C-alpha positions in Angstrom: -1.8 -5.6 -19.6 -2.2 -4.3 -16.1 0.1 -1.6 -14.8 0.3 -0.2 -11.2 2.1 3.1 -10.6 2.9 4.1 -7.1 3.6 7.5 -5.7 3.8 9.4 -2.4 6.8 7.9 -0.6 9.5 10.0 0.9 11.4 11.0 4.1 9.5 12.0 7.2 10.2 12.4 10.9 8.8 10.1 13.5 5.2 11.0 14.2 4.8 12.4 10.7 2.4 11.3 8.0 2.5 10.2 4.3 -0.2 9.1 1.9 0.8 6.5 -0.7 -1.2 6.2 -3.9 -1.3 3.4 -6.4 -3.1 3.8 -9.7 -4.0 0.9 -11.9 -4.4 1.0 -15.7 -5.0 -1.5 -18.4 -7.4 -4.4 -18.6 -8.9 -4.0 -15.1 -11.8 -6.2 -14.1 -14.4 -5.1 -11.6 -13.8 -7.6 -8.8 -10.4 -7.6 -7.2 -8.6 -7.1 -3.9 -6.0 -4.3 -3.6 -3.5 -3.7 -0.9 0.1 -3.0 0.2 3.1 -5.0 1.2 6.3 -3.7 2.5 9.9 -5.0 2.8 12.6 -3.6 5.0 16.3 -4.4 4.5 17.0 -7.8 5.9 13.4 -8.6 6.7 10.7 -10.7 5.1 8.1 -9.1 3.0 5.2 -8.2 5.2 1.5 -7.7 4.3 0.5 -4.2 5.6 -3.1 -3.7 4.5 -5.7 -5.1 2.1 -9.1 -3.9 1.0 -11.6 -6.0 -0.9 -13.8 -5.0 -3.8 -16.7 -4.4 -1.3 -14.6 -2.4 1.1 -13.6 -4.8 3.8 -10.2 -4.0 5.3 -7.5 -5.9 7.1 -4.3 -4.5 8.7 -1.1 -5.9 10.1 -1.1 -5.6 13.9 2.0 -3.4 13.7 0.1 -0.6 11.8 -3.4 -1.0 13.0 -4.7 2.3 14.4 -2.1 4.3 12.5 -2.6 3.3 8.8 -5.8 3.5 6.8 -6.3 1.8 3.4 -8.9 3.1 1.0 -9.8 2.7 -2.7 -11.5 4.6 -5.4 -13.0 2.1 -7.8 -13.9 4.8 -10.4 -10.2 5.7 -10.6 -8.8 2.2 -10.0 -6.7 3.6 -7.3 -5.8 2.4 -3.8 -4.4 4.7 -1.1 -2.5 4.1 2.1 -2.7 6.9 4.7 0.1 6.5 7.1 -0.1 8.5 10.4 2.2 8.5 13.4 5.0 7.0 11.5 7.7 5.1 13.3 11.3 4.3 12.3 10.3 0.7 12.0 7.9 1.6 9.2 10.9 2.3 7.0 10.6 0.0 4.0 9.8 -0.2 0.3 6.1 -0.3 0.0 4.5 -2.3 -2.9 0.9 -2.1 -3.9 -0.8 -5.0 -5.5 -4.0 -6.2 -7.2 -5.1 -9.7 -6.6 -7.8 -11.1 -8.9 -8.5 -14.7 -7.9 -4.9 -16.1 -7.9 -3.4 -13.6 -10.3 -1.2 -10.9 -8.7 -0.1 -7.6 -10.2 2.5 -5.4 -8.5 3.6 -1.8 -8.4 7.2 -0.7 -8.8 7.6 0.1 -5.1 8.0 3.4 -3.3 10.5 4.1 -0.5 9.3 5.3 2.9 11.9 6.4 5.3 11.1 7.5 8.8 14.0 9.1 10.6 14.9 12.1 12.7 
């Protein structure tokens, strides 16, 4: 059974930074994509960033240049470094693992950007 545990959310001022972490445990296979979605109140769930098993990255246009996704395969952990945060980044952030068509999700962590 695969479990994803997220941490690192919180309240920050505009322009501040946070780093989210998502650690996977259980029956983890070697080849999978990891990434982050977010969902703000009243809005559709949005893909934020993904990183493949070989390190290729993709970002939503709204976060490109500000967010950086990375992974540590030895620790089965994916990170999201978020810099220059804006109020519109406020959302619950969910990490995921995708192996072929199978998805596993973290519990979500709240990020609030407000002065």
